[in-house]
N, C-alpha and C positions, 0 to 999 in steps of 0.2 A: 541460288545461294551465293553468298558473298565470298570474296577472295580472302585468303589467310596469308599474312605476312609472318615470316620466321626469320629470327636474328641471323645474319650472315655468319656469325661466329659458329652457331650450331651447325649450319651447313658445312662449313669448313671442317669442323671436327668430324662430322659424319663421313664427309668424302675421304678423309684421311684414315678412317678406321676400317677394320676388317668387315664391318657390317654394310659397308657401302654398296648400293645397288644402283648404278647410273640409270638403269631403265625406269626406275620409279620416278625420275624427274621429268618424264614425258608429259608435256602439257603444262609445265611449270615455266616460270620466267625469272629474270634476275632484275632487281631494281638496284642499279649502281649509284643511285643518288645524283647522277648528272643528267641522264636522258629524261626527257618529258614522260616517257612511258617505259614500263618494264620491258626488257629484251627477252624474247623467247629463247629458252634453252634448247639448242640444236644437238649438241654432243657433249660428252664428258670425256676428257682425255686424262685418264688416271695416271698413265705413264709420264706424261709431262705436267701433270697436276694443273690443269686449266679447264675452265668451262668455255665452250664455243657457243656464242649467242648470235642471234640474227639482228643486226642493225640496219639503220636506213642506208648505210654505205656499204652493206655487205656483211660478212661474218666478222665477229669481234671475239677475241680471245681474252678471257679474264683469268689471270693466274690465281690459285687458291689463296695466295697471300693477300689478295685485295678483297676477298669475300667478306671479312669482318666489317668492312665499311658499307656493305650493301645489305639487301634483304632478298630472301627467297620467296616468290609470290606463288602460292599454290592457287588454282582455280576454285576450289571449294574445300570446306573443312574436312570432308571424308576422303580427300585425295590421299592415296597411299603414302605419298612422300611426306606428308604432315606427320603421321605417327612415326614413320621411320626416322626422320631427322630429329624430332623431339626425343626419341628413345635414346639418343646419343648423349643426353644430359646426365650427369652423375647424380646420385641421391642428394649429395650435398648442394649442388646447384638447383635442384628441384626445391630443396628446403628454402634456399635463398629467393627463389622465384615466388614461392608461396609468401614469404615475408613481404615482398614487394606488392603482391596482390592484396595482402591484408592491410598494408599501409594505405593503399588506394590512391586516388587522385590528389589527396591532401599533400602527398609527397611526390611531386611530379619529376624531380630532377633525379638523374642517375647519381648514386653515391660515389664518393671519392675512393672508397675501399669497402670490401666485404665486412671488415671489422666495424666500420661506421654504420653500415646497413643493419648489422646484428645490434649494435648499441641503441640506434634510434627505434628500431623495432621493439626492443625490450622496454624502452621508455614509454612508447606509445601504448604498448600492451598493459603496462602498469596503470597508465593514465585511465584507459578505457575500463579498467577494473576497479578504479577508484582507490588504488593503493598509494601510499606515500612511500617512496623508495628510501633507503638509507642514504645518508650523506655520501658514504663511500661510493655509491653508484651514481649519484647525481653529477659528480664532477666529470668522469669519463663520458657520460651521456651528453652533457652540456658542450664538451670539447668536440664531440662528433657533430653535433648540430651546428657549431661555429664553423667547423672545417667546410661543411656542406652548405653554408649560408642559408640555413633554414631559420631565419629570424622570426618570422611570423608563428611557425610552428613551435620553436623554442619558447616564445612568450606564452602560447597556449599551455605548454607543458608546465612551465614554471608557475603560471597562475594557478594551476590545479594543485601543485605542490604547496603553494602558499595557502590556499583555502583548507587544505587537509592539515597542514601543520598548524594553523590558527585554530582549527576546531578541536585539535587534541592537545594543544599547548606545547607542541614541539619547538625546538629552536629553528629559526628560519632566516638567520643572518646571510648564509650563502644563497638562499632561495631569493632573498630581496635583491641581492647583487646580481644574480642571473637574470631575474625578471626585469630589472631596470635596464640592464645591458641589452637584452633582446628587444624591449620596447623602443629604446632609443634607436638601435640599429634598424628596427623595422619602420622607422619614419614616425614615431610617436613620442617626441620629446616630453609633451605634457604628462603623458602616462608615466614615463620614467621618473619625472620629477615628483609626481603624486606617490609612487611606490617608495622613493626615497623618504619623502616626508612621513609617510605612514610608518616606515621603519623607525625613524627618529622618534616619532611620537609614542611608539610602542615601548620604547626603552629596553628593547630586547637586547640580550648579550651579544657582543660580537668581538672579534679580535681587532687589534689595531690595524692589521693589513686590510681586513674586510671594511673597516670603517673609512680607511683612505681610499680604497678602490671604489666603494659605493659613492663617496663624496665626489671623486673624480668623474664617474659617470653622470651624476646629477650636474655637475659644473658644465660638462659637455652638453648636456641636454639644454641647459639654460642658453648656451652659445647657439645651439641649433634652433631654439626658438627665436632668438634674436635675428638670426640670419634669414628666417622664414619671413614672408610678407606679413607685415603688422608687428614685427619686432620692435622693441622699445629699449632705450638705454638702461631702464631698471633691470632688464634681463641680463645685461652684462655685469651690472652691480652685484646680482645675485651669483652670476657664474664665479666672479672673483671672491665673493664671500664663501662659496661652498668649496672651492678648490683647496684641497689640503696643503698646508705649507710644510716644506721639508724640515725635518728635525735639524736643529743646529749640530754641526759636526764638532766633535770634542777633539781638540788637539792634545796630543800627549804633552804632559808637563816635563819639561826638561829639568832635571835636578842637577845642580852643579856640584861636582865633587868637592868635598871639604879639603882646603889646602892643608898640607902637613908642614908645619913650621919646624925649623931645625931646632 
């Protein structure tokens, strides 16, 4: 049977809890991330909060404070330490772990925060269900994707929103902006340019801010295309043409006070 690796943070939490039973770690090892092989656990010093492991140079002590950086290695899935340590997880953490499992290998990176995990999970759940989320939800979800640099996944989500919005005639100005941004950041400037062109051709309603932001993304995509192998000067011309020009500032008109003649 294969070995089981358990997050060192869970091991630390379990050892600091009243449920800790050091005898259950018999036969387990600690992968500290530095040694070539996991180090067998020889002793648990609860009083001094340290694990004692066997290393090539003799006994090595690992303070509980270092355990989050490592992994507990159990020899088999049915080892008693596996169930005991995992039981130290709170119901909320189990729910978050389930979210990560449901997202699957498509989202390999750890999230910057629990809030980002919840936001991206909600977005992906809606996509898989074929639902178009309300605009008020799309913004926070997109910000979570951006914070975690999930550009490819963001483009996939925004593309599904675009298709759903177009099929039911819903406004999609914010979706076009999100999709073009993710496509460009994901290394596909041509797709970003095409998304912007499709939106301009659709003559869909958009605010002045959205128009300026989408035009900026499109201009940046033209520059990206120029910088890639095979770029041509016309790409820079297009970039200059697409970049929105700042509105001229209005200077307040100073009115001279009328002179009062005697």
